[in-house]
N, C-alpha and C positions, 0 to 999 in steps of 0.2 A: 604367701604359700598357704594354702588351706589344709585344714586336717587331712583331707583326702590325698593330697600330694605329699603328705608325710609318709603314707603308707608304704612307699617304695624305699624309704630311707633305711640304711642299715642301722641296727641297734645302737652301735656306738655313735654314729653320727647324729641319731635322733636324740639320745641321751645328752651329748655335748651342746647341741642347739637348745634343748629345753632347759638345761642347767644354766647356760650363759645368758638366755633371755630371762629366765626368772631371776637370776642374780642381779639384774640391772635394778631390781628393787632394794638391793644392798647398796649399790652405788648411790642412789638417790638419798638413802638412809645416812650414809656417810657424808655426801656433799652437803645436805641440808643441816646436818648436825655441826659439822666441821666449819662451814663458810662463816658462820657468824663471828668466830674468834677474830678474824681480820675485819669484817664489815663493821663490827661495833666500834672499832677505833675511829671511824669516820661518821657513822650514822648518828652517833650520840651528839655531834655537834649540830648536824643539819635538822635532827628532830628535836633538840633542846632537852635531851637527857640529862638529869642531875649527875653530877660526879660523886654521890654518896654511896654508890654501889647498889642501891635498891632497885633503881629502874633498869640499871644495867643488868642486874641479875634476873629481873623479869622477863626483858627482852631475850636474854641468852636461855633461859630455862623455860620459857612459855611452851616451847616446842615439847618439852617433856610432859607437861600437863595433857596436850593432845595425844601424844605416844601412851600415855596411861590408859586414855579413854580407848584408843585405837587397839591397843593390846587386849584390854579386857573384854571388848565387844568383838574383837577380830576372831577369836577362837570359835566362837558360836556361828559367827557368819561363815566362816570358812566350812564348817559342817553342813550348814544349812544351804548355801549356795554354791559351795565348792571352792576349792583352791585357786582354780583358774580365775574365775569371776570376781573372787575378792582380790586378785592382783591386778585385775583391770581397773576395778574401783579404786584401789590404791592409787594407780597411775594418774587417774583422773585428779584425785586429791592433790597430788604432788604438783601436777600443773596449774591447778587453779591457785593453790598456795604460793607457788614461785611468782605467779604474775601479781598477787595480792601484795606480797612482801615488797616486790620491787617498786610498786606504784604507792606504797602507803604514804599518806601525807602527815601522820603524826604518829606518836608512840602508841596510843591505844589501838590503832589499826593495824599497825605492824605485829604487835602481840597477838591480837586476835588472828591473823593469818598465820602467824608461826604456830598458834595453837592448832589451827587447821592442818598446816603441814605435819605436826605432830601427829594427828590422827592417820595420816598416810603413812609415817614413819613406824608408828606402832602395828598397825595393819600389815605392813610389809615384813615387820620384825617377828610376826607369828606365821604368817603364810608362805612366806618365801622358802625358809628352812624345811617347813612341812611339805611343800610342794617338791623341792630337790630330794629329800629323803624318801618320799613315796615314789618317786620316778626312777631313781638310781639303783642298780643292783647292789646287793648287799656286800660283795666283795670290795667295792669302791665307793660305797655310801659316804664314809668319812671324807675322802678326798673331795668328791663332789659337793659335799654340803659345805666343805672348808672353803670353796670357792665364793660363797655367799659371804663369808668374812672377809675373804680377799677384796671382793668388790667394794665393800664397806671401807677398807682401808685405801682403795683406789680412789673412791669418792672422796675421802677425807684429804688425801693428797692433791687430788684435783682441785678441791676447795681451796687448800692452801697456795696452789699454784696461780689460781685465778686471782685470789686475794692479793698476791705478791704482784701479779702483772698489772692489776688494775691499782694498785696502792698509790702510784704516783699521780693518778687522776682523781683519787679518793672516790672512784666510781662504785659506792656500795649498792646502788640500785641494780648495776649490772652483775655484781657478784652474786646477788641474790637471786636475780632473774634467770640467769643463765641454766638454772635447774629445769626450767621448762624444756630444754631439749631432750635431755634423757629420759623425761617423763613421757613426751610424745613416742620415743623410740620404744620405750617399754610396752606402751599401751598396743602400738601397731604390731610389734613382734609377738606379743601375748596372743593375740587374736589368731595366729597361725598354729598354736600349740593345742593338744587335747588335755582333758582332765585327767588327773592321776587315776591309774587302776583302782587303787584301793578305796578312793572316793566313789568311783563308778560302781563298784561292788556294793558299797554301803547304800548307794542310791538305787540298787537293783538292776542295773544296766551291765549284765553279765557279758554279753555279747561285745559291747564296746570297750569292756574292760579286757577281754581277750585280745582285741585288735591291738589295744595299746602295748600290753605285755608281749605281744609279737614283735614290736619294735624295739623293745628292751632287752629281750632273753632269746636265747636259741629256740629254735622251733620244739625241740625236745623236752624244754623247761616251763613252757608257757602253761601247759595243763596243771603241771605241780604247783606253780606259783599260784594260779587260779584257785586250785583247791585250798591251798594254806589260807589265803586270804579270805575265802568264803568260810572255812572252818572257825578262823577267828572272829570274823562278823557275826556268825551265828551264835558262837558262845557268848559274845559281848552285847547280843541284841536286847537282851532283857536291861541291860544298863546303858543308858545314853544321855548325851546333854550334860549340863552343871549337875545334876543328882548324882551322877557316878562318882563326882569327887568326894562325896561323903562316904563312900564305901570304905571300909578297912583295908581291903586289898590293894588299892590304889594309894593308900597314905604313904608308904616308904618312898614310891616315885615322886609324890607330891614334895616330900622333905628334899630329896635330892634336887628336884628342878629349881624349887624356891631358893633352897641354899645356894646353888650355883649361880643362879642369875642376880642375887643380892651381893654375893661376895665379888662377883664380876666387877660391880660398880664400887663396892666399897674398898677395894684395893687401890682406887683413886684414878683410874684410866681417863676418865672424861674430864677431871681436873686439868689434865694436860692438853687435852683436844680443845676445850672451851677457853682456858685462860692462860695457855702458854705464851702468847705474844703479850699480854698485859703482864705476867710475870717476868719476862724477859726484858721488857721495856723498863721495868722498876730496877732492873740490874744494869741499867745504863745504855741498852741498845735502842735505838730510834724505832720508830712503828714499822718501816720497810725492812729494817735489819731482823727485828724480832719475828716478822712474818717469813722472811727468808730463812731464819733458824727454824721456824717450825715446819717449812718446806722439807728441810733435811730430816727432821723428826718423822714426818709423814711417810718420807722415802724409804726409812728403816722400818716403819710399820708394814708398808706393802712388801718390802723384802723379805722379812722374817716371817710373813704370813705363808710363803712358799714353802718354809720348812714344815709347817703342819701339814699342807697339802701333800708333801712328799712321804711323812713319816706316820700320818694319822692312822693309816690303816695298816702300817708295818708295827709300830711300837705300842699303839693302843691309846685309848683316851686317858686312862689314869696315869700312865707314865709322863704324858705331856704335861698333864695339870700339876703332878709332882715338880717337875722341871721348872714350869712357869712360876710356881710358888717360890721356890728358892731364889731364882733369879731376880723377881720383882723385890721379894724382901731384902735381899742383899744390896742391891743398886740402890733402893730408897734409903736404906740404913746408912750407906755411905754418903749419899747426897745429904741426909739429915746431919750426920756427924760434923763433916766438912763445913756445911753452912753455919752451924752452931759455933764453930771455932772460929771461922774466919769472917763471919758476918754476911750480910745479905746484899752487899754491894761490891762493884770492882770487876775489873776485866777476868782476874783469874777465876772468881767465884761462878762469873758468867760461864766460862768455859767449863768448868766443872760442872755446872747445871746442865748444859747441853749434853755433855758426855754421859752423865748419869740418866738424864731422861732418856737419851738414846738407848742405853742399856735395858732400862726399864720397859720402854716400848718395845724392843726386840723380844724380850721375855714374855710380854704379854701377848705380843702379835703372833708368836711361834705356838702358843699354847692356850691360855685361857680365852684369848678372843674368838679363835674359831672352835675351840672343843666344846664350849657351852652350848653352841648353836647346833653343833652336830648331836650331842648328847640328848637336848630337850625332846625333839620329835621321835628319837629312838626309845626312850624309856616308857612312853605312854601307849597303852593299847588303843586300837582304832577308834572305839567308840567314844573314848575319853580324850582323844588327842587334841582335838580343837579347844575345848575349854580348858584342858590341863595345861596345853603350851600357852594359851592366853593367859592363864593365871600367872605361870611361871615368868611369862614375859612382861605382864604388868608389875610384878615384883621387881624386875630388873629396871623398868623405867622409873617406879616409884623411888628406888634406891638412888637411881641417877639423879632425878629430881632433887632429892634430898642433899646428896653430896654437892650437886652444882649450885644449889641456892646457899648453903651453909659455908662452902669453902672459903668464899671471899670474906667471910666474917672472920672464920677461923684464921685465915691467912693474915687479916689486919690485926687479930687480938694477940696471938701467940707466935706469928711469924713462920716462915716457910720451913726453918729447920724442924721445929716442933710438928708441924703440919706433915711433913714427909715421914717423920718418925711414927706417927699414928698409922699413916698407910703402910709402913714397913711391918709393924706388928700385925696389922690385920692380914697382910699377904702371908706372913707367917703362920697365923692361925687358920688360913685357908687349907694349908697342908694337911692338918688334923682332919679338917671336915671331909676332904677326898678321901683320905686313908679310910675313915670310919664308915662313910655312906655311899659312896660313888661306886656303881658296879662297871665292870668292864663289858662293852658292847661290841668290840671290834669282830668284824668278819661274821656276824650273825644276822640272819633276817629279822624285820620287825616281828614277824609272827612268832619266831623262835623266842626273842625277848620277852614278848607279851605272854607267851606260854609259861615261860620261868617265871615271871612275875605272878600270874595268876596261880599256878601251882604251889609256888612257895608259901603263899599266905593261906591257900586253901587246903594244904596238907596239915595245919595246925588244928587241934581240936576246937580252938574258939572259933576260928573262921569257918569250919565245917558247920558249928552251930548256928552261926549267922547266916550262912548261905542256905541252910534249910529252914530258916524261921520265916 
């Protein structure tokens, strides 16, 4: 279906198609980050990976190196080339990376292709939430942007199911190569969609922006939306690109964005995604049983993401973050205490571990998982949105890399109980950060949020002095 054929679609149908298509980038993100947890149990023997933790950590974490590159460069590329084009580029990278990983003859090659995959993951993590937030109406923007996180969890669950289904064959190459299919679907489907109206205004293509807005809003709202976007664009025209991030008026938003993305990783979520089968295997479960248990955890991840989709625009962003911080802290604290008391082996501890991890995953999936990606593109003004979201997303992947690389060492040194206790404390501290710094953005247009950010800082005597210098 071409852009022209989309013109006759109703607004809701068009938004649904656009959101679900772009969110395939989230599915690829989830699949490519999750699939290695099961594949590593088999490829380490075929590729001669040493059992000292270092090479295994590099194979697992190399995707995060690429993700940091993709996130840091993706924001600027999204502003220069457009949200749609960068999504197409990411789809190509996903496809090439999947083929390369599946055909890797040795450790070095698979690490290099995992880095390439990471560039696609990092780019998608910047541009997909941005595309969805700019295409969705304000009243349902939280719900639609949450679909991105839902697709990440679906991708992770799909990876676990594929890992389990192919575990009896030890077919790790197929585990990694199957990611080619959604990458091709994303590329073909994205060709049918237009650019976002906000980027089109930024690019001076006002008539095309009006046409796209006509597919999103009722006829009487189009001109008002276009006028709001043009006003925000004209006001921000003097500040664009990376230079805008040095301006005092954007500093509060940078603190919020970086703080949320770093904390999202420091609460420990990806230690579960990457290392759960390894951890459960050490508790006495076999490889297949460990992967099957992780399928259950992945199902919880998907199911609880629907809670966020349902309540994001009803309860608001801050309430969900509060609830998630409390749930994660409590579940990890219980896991830590019981593990320290009863030890790190045995069937009882294995059951307790699975229950506590499921509670933790549910708390994260219903709150911090989707909410951070909803807030990021909301809090930054149009001219700064690409670089600012890129910087915040880079912080997410940098924190992810640090935690994923260090966690096996921490687990080996101090054990699971104290490791989980550290994450429980960080989860509790995240509650304080949300209370102090995070604004509520529920039900407000991107232009209203930008206007408040700009006006709040520029109302101060210091900022007026800076703005007139």
